[in-house]
N, C-alpha and C positions, 0 to 999 in steps of 0.2 A: 603307798605303803607296801602294797603288794609287790613291787618290784625290789625293795628292800628286803621283804622276807625272803624271796627266791634266791637273792644273792647271799643272803644270810646261810640259807641251806646248803648252797653250794660250797661256801667258804667252810661250813661246819664239816661237809662230807670230805673237802680237801685235808682238813687238820685231821679228823678222826682216819683217814686213810694212811696219812702219812705216820701218824703215832702207831695204829695198827701194823703197817708194814715195817717200821722200825723194830717193833716188838717181835713180829715174826722173824726178822733177820737175826735178831740178837739171840732170841730164846729157842728157836727152832732151828734155822737153816744154819747157824754156826755150830750147832750141837751135832750136825750129821757127821758121821764118820763111817767110812766103808772098811769091811774087814779084810781089806786087802794089805799086807805088810811091804816095806820097803819104800823106795822112792816112786814106785807106780802107785801105790795106795796113797801117798801124799798127793801126787799129781791128780789122780782120779778124785779124791775128796776134795780138794781145791776147784777143780774143774765143775764138779756138781754143785758146791756150794756158789761159786761164781754163776753157774748158768741157772740156778733156781732164782738167786737174787735178781738177775737182769730180767728173767721171765716175770717175776713178781712186778719189777719196775715198769716193764712194757705194759702188762696188765693194767697197772694203775694209770698210765698215761692214755691208754686206749679208752678206759672208762672216763676219765676226765675229759678228753678229746669228745665223746658221745654226749656226756652231760652237757658240756660248753655249747656245742652244736645245736643241742635240742633247745637251750635255752636261748641262743641267738636267733634261730629262726620262729621260735613262739613270739619273741620281742619284735621280730619285724612283722609277722603277721598282725600283731596286735597295733602296731603304728600305721599299718596301711588301711585299718578301719577307722582311724580317727581322723 
């Protein structure tokens, strides 16, 4: 039962992270506009939006890796004791 609980918590984190990330991209990041006019402003605004979204995705993947790595080694240590 304990294994199922931890896997359920990990899955809950993943879903909440995806939903939160989607909300951040749609409501915050896509609303970013730089006060520069012309094609340079459009280019810089797009670059900032893409860079911020990519940074958010990398942060989420890094957190996911850390959680899965910790869970994996905790499970391995538990199985050695038995």
